[in-house]
C-alpha positions, 0 to 999 in steps of 0.5 A, a space after each residue: 875553530 874546532 871546539 868540541 869535535 866529533 870525528 866521522 872517521 872513514 879510516 882509523 886515524 883517531 884510534 889513538 886519540 881521546 876524541 868523540 867519534 862515530 863508529 867507522 862508517 861501512 857505507 855511504 848511508 852510514 856517512 849520511 846517517 851520522 850527519 843526520 844524527 848531528 842535525 836532528 838529535 840533541 848534542 853539544 858538539 860544535 865541530 864535525 871532522 870527516 876523516 878522510 874524504 879519500 877513504 869516504 869516496 869508495 863508500 860513495 862509489 859502492 853506493 852508486 854501483 849497488 844494484 846498478 846494471 849495464 845495458 846488457 843486464 850485467 851488474 855494475 861492479 866498479 865506478 868505471 863500469 858506467 862508461 867513460 866518466 859517467 860514474 864519476 859524474 853520478 858520484 858528484 850528485 852524491 857528494 852534493 847530497 852530503 854537502 847540502 846536509 853539511 850546509 843544513 848542519 851548519 845552519 841549524 846547529 851552527 857547527 863547524 865542518 872540517 873535511 880532511 883528505 890525503 894529497 897526491 902529486 899530479 902533473 899539471 898542464 900549465 897553459 901559460 908556461 912549463 908543466 909542473 907537478 903539484 899536490 892535489 886532493 887524493 879524490 877524483 878531480 870532479 869531486 875535488 873541484 866541487 868540494 874545494 869550491 864548497 869549502 870556505 878555506 882550503 889548507 895544506 898541511 905537511 911536514 917541514 922537509 929539507 933536501 940534504 945531500 947524501 955525502 956518499 951517493 951525492 944524491 939529495 934526500 928529504 929530511 923532516 924536522 918533525 914540524 908541521 906547516 900549514 899553508 893556504 
């Protein structure tokens, strides 16, 4: 149910839509503050739509890096500067903070929460057969696992696409019908 939504758009995906929205967050604190406002202040919104996780993730990473230093005292400028995988493990704690606040929002205000993300194709090492490519969230795999585990329902939307052979080149190309398909 997406009754009376308000969008928290880390990207400008709703600029052409007549919907309620928070100002575009410029920091991770802005993301958390928007959730706090919905939790604490009076309003009649019934659904929060975070659009999108992959645009919010760099805000999280910048928040973690701000003020952090390497062992030699040099500033940490990038999430990978923490060392092999360490920055991404730290980011998980920040995602947990956000998810806990979303849980509190659902409990207190009985709001629905919709988290949107883009997808990307990644190779999957199949332990019981041939490897293959599959769609995954376009965020770090540790964050994706945490968030997918938190969600009640994970849906995948795509345009209906058919492979059609080009008569001149004899190569297949994707052609969309324009219809959107949602899969579970």
